[in-house]
DRENLO-110870 format. One record per residue (C-alpha): residue number from 0; x, y, z. Coordinates in steps of 0.001 Angstrom, whole numbers, plus 500000, padded with zeros to 6 digits. Each point is the difference from the previous one (the first is absolute). Layout:
num:NUM; c1:X; c2:Y; c3:Z
...
% end
This chain:
num:0; c1:941058; c2:899964; c3:723800
num:1; c1:499531; c2:498701; c3:503546
num:2; c1:501630; c2:496695; c3:499032
num:3; c1:502950; c2:501854; c3:498453
num:4; c1:500387; c2:502052; c3:503158
num:5; c1:499912; c2:496819; c3:502090
num:6; c1:502638; c2:498331; c3:497848
num:7; c1:502231; c2:503073; c3:500225
num:8; c1:499247; c2:500418; c3:503719
num:9; c1:499198; c2:503657; c3:499439
num:10; c1:497120; c2:502412; c3:500323
num:11; c1:501444; c2:502090; c3:497171
num:12; c1:497546; c2:499616; c3:497089
num:13; c1:502345; c2:501822; c3:497621
num:14; c1:502835; c2:497578; c3:500701
num:15; c1:497673; c2:497017; c3:499652
num:16; c1:498676; c2:501342; c3:496690
num:17; c1:503524; c2:500554; c3:498711
num:18; c1:501025; c2:496450; c3:500933
num:19; c1:496897; c2:498525; c3:498329
num:20; c1:500793; c2:501912; c3:496821
num:21; c1:503617; c2:498785; c3:500079
num:22; c1:498956; c2:496384; c3:500474
num:23; c1:497377; c2:500278; c3:497245
num:24; c1:502687; c2:500930; c3:497476
num:25; c1:501614; c2:496582; c3:500582
num:26; c1:496830; c2:498040; c3:499200
num:27; c1:500353; c2:500035; c3:496212
num:28; c1:503661; c2:498910; c3:499908
num:29; c1:499251; c2:497343; c3:502597
num:30; c1:497043; c2:498595; c3:498062
num:31; c1:501935; c2:499875; c3:496745
num:32; c1:503174; c2:498484; c3:501490
num:33; c1:499088; c2:497950; c3:503071
num:34; c1:500371; c2:496251; c3:499941
num:35; c1:497201; c2:497731; c3:501117
num:36; c1:499245; c2:496505; c3:498774
num:37; c1:496494; c2:499016; c3:499005
num:38; c1:498313; c2:497993; c3:502744
num:39; c1:497548; c2:500187; c3:502893
num:40; c1:500436; c2:502867; c3:502437
num:41; c1:498243; c2:500852; c3:503231
num:42; c1:498013; c2:503226; c3:499958
num:43; c1:499510; c2:501855; c3:503307
num:44; c1:496455; c2:499599; c3:501316
num:45; c1:499336; c2:503752; c3:500037
num:46; c1:500737; c2:500090; c3:496250
num:47; c1:498503; c2:496688; c3:498907
num:48; c1:496390; c2:501179; c3:500225
num:49; c1:500418; c2:502709; c3:497345
num:50; c1:502550; c2:498439; c3:497662
num:51; c1:498793; c2:497967; c3:497007
num:52; c1:501158; c2:496419; c3:499566
num:53; c1:500774; c2:499293; c3:503658
num:54; c1:498727; c2:496624; c3:501176
num:55; c1:500394; c2:498846; c3:503597
num:56; c1:502566; c2:502739; c3:500637
num:57; c1:502166; c2:498916; c3:497056
num:58; c1:500618; c2:501403; c3:496533
num:59; c1:501342; c2:498050; c3:497051
num:60; c1:502532; c2:502340; c3:498387
num:61; c1:500533; c2:499050; c3:496366
num:62; c1:502679; c2:500968; c3:497499
num:63; c1:497259; c2:501824; c3:498068
num:64; c1:499358; c2:502307; c3:502966
num:65; c1:503675; c2:500896; c3:500194
num:66; c1:500267; c2:500596; c3:496237
num:67; c1:497030; c2:502357; c3:500116
num:68; c1:501323; c2:501919; c3:503005
num:69; c1:503366; c2:500455; c3:498325
num:70; c1:498352; c2:501212; c3:496796
num:71; c1:497568; c2:502368; c3:501740
num:72; c1:499888; c2:503614; c3:498871
num:73; c1:501088; c2:502177; c3:502917
num:74; c1:499198; c2:503682; c3:500251
num:75; c1:501657; c2:502668; c3:502100
num:76; c1:498989; c2:503577; c3:500634
num:77; c1:502792; c2:502260; c3:498758
num:78; c1:500705; c2:503534; c3:498791
num:79; c1:497116; c2:502454; c3:499932
num:80; c1:497510; c2:497303; c3:500976
num:81; c1:502042; c2:499400; c3:503148
num:82; c1:499799; c2:503678; c3:500975
num:83; c1:496226; c2:500004; c3:499426
num:84; c1:499645; c2:496827; c3:502071
num:85; c1:502010; c2:501387; c3:502891
num:86; c1:498086; c2:503301; c3:499880
num:87; c1:496838; c2:498067; c3:500894
num:88; c1:501632; c2:498518; c3:503093
num:89; c1:499024; c2:501365; c3:503392
num:90; c1:501108; c2:499269; c3:503519
num:91; c1:496615; c2:498420; c3:500703
num:92; c1:500128; c2:497889; c3:496832
num:93; c1:503629; c2:499577; c3:498942
num:94; c1:500560; c2:498668; c3:496500
num:95; c1:503127; c2:498523; c3:498591
num:96; c1:500426; c2:498622; c3:496524
num:97; c1:500806; c2:496331; c3:499884
num:98; c1:500787; c2:497850; c3:497008
num:99; c1:497005; c2:497874; c3:499028
num:100; c1:499013; c2:497501; c3:497363
num:101; c1:497884; c2:501740; c3:497383
num:102; c1:496372; c2:499142; c3:500695
num:103; c1:498853; c2:500593; c3:496422
num:104; c1:502903; c2:498628; c3:497989
num:105; c1:501278; c2:497385; c3:502418
num:106; c1:502203; c2:497967; c3:497665
num:107; c1:500204; c2:502033; c3:496794
num:108; c1:498180; c2:502421; c3:497746
num:109; c1:497178; c2:497806; c3:498756
num:110; c1:496370; c2:500830; c3:500672
num:111; c1:499541; c2:496585; c3:501605
num:112; c1:502637; c2:499028; c3:502538
num:113; c1:499340; c2:496318; c3:499315
num:114; c1:501520; c2:500416; c3:496513
num:115; c1:503202; c2:501371; c3:501556
num:116; c1:499981; c2:497228; c3:502594
num:117; c1:499704; c2:497269; c3:497371
num:118; c1:502987; c2:501431; c3:498120
num:119; c1:502121; c2:500349; c3:503150
num:120; c1:499247; c2:496372; c3:500856
num:121; c1:501041; c2:498896; c3:496507
num:122; c1:496508; c2:498909; c3:498963
num:123; c1:498576; c2:502827; c3:497876
num:124; c1:496432; c2:499867; c3:498777
num:125; c1:499444; c2:498933; c3:496411
num:126; c1:499184; c2:502904; c3:497699
num:127; c1:497442; c2:500415; c3:497238
num:128; c1:500779; c2:501018; c3:496421
num:129; c1:500205; c2:503650; c3:501060
num:130; c1:502459; c2:499334; c3:502816
num:131; c1:497463; c2:500352; c3:502830
num:132; c1:500296; c2:497531; c3:502876
num:133; c1:497317; c2:497342; c3:500236
num:134; c1:499038; c2:500167; c3:503666
num:135; c1:498905; c2:496600; c3:501238
num:136; c1:497700; c2:500608; c3:503015
num:137; c1:501367; c2:496989; c3:501896
num:138; c1:503606; c2:501208; c3:499640
num:139; c1:498995; c2:503571; c3:500822
num:140; c1:498339; c2:498776; c3:503222
num:141; c1:503103; c2:497983; c3:500961
num:142; c1:502285; c2:502973; c3:499307
num:143; c1:497685; c2:502311; c3:501945
num:144; c1:500194; c2:497669; c3:503017
num:145; c1:503799; c2:499874; c3:499655
num:146; c1:500094; c2:503799; c3:499814
num:147; c1:497945; c2:500298; c3:503191
num:148; c1:502368; c2:497611; c3:501761
num:149; c1:503003; c2:502203; c3:499177
num:150; c1:498995; c2:502183; c3:502955
num:151; c1:500586; c2:497017; c3:502265
num:152; c1:503136; c2:499029; c3:498085
num:153; c1:501362; c2:503501; c3:500581
num:154; c1:499373; c2:499735; c3:503735
num:155; c1:501645; c2:496552; c3:500116
num:156; c1:503000; c2:501307; c3:498063
num:157; c1:500334; c2:502926; c3:502400
num:158; c1:499766; c2:497646; c3:502989
num:159; c1:502301; c2:497211; c3:498850
num:160; c1:502077; c2:501262; c3:497068
num:161; c1:503729; c2:500540; c3:500358
num:162; c1:502434; c2:502202; c3:498144
num:163; c1:503202; c2:498439; c3:498756
num:164; c1:503469; c2:501246; c3:500757
% end
């Protein structure tokens, strides 16, 4: 909140909260539509320590990261849930609903997000005679690492991505 107030050059917490909520609503469309080529991108030092996949202040953004971000399942608080959410907000602890990538079903409705990831990336797992995916531990580990790096890819996209037109 303090950072939002600094950026807005205001002491008005309500105004800062409102502006944060307005900006947050643009995140999903930006992530799904922004242009950014795969490549190496600098990551600010204050972020590099907690973001996965950053090496020597750089992150290698891959086409796979972008495909996963664009296919991510976004959730928004709406309707009755929105009213319940806002009812819990206080002046001391203001809450505002922001769109977010679903933490449980990140890329689809499967029990294992790696199955959804493999399909999005055009390399689905082989299936057994009953149609169940055969989860190769080496591939699952590689997809898990890629999934963890999408946090960094999201930050890089927000820092360097551009909207067309």
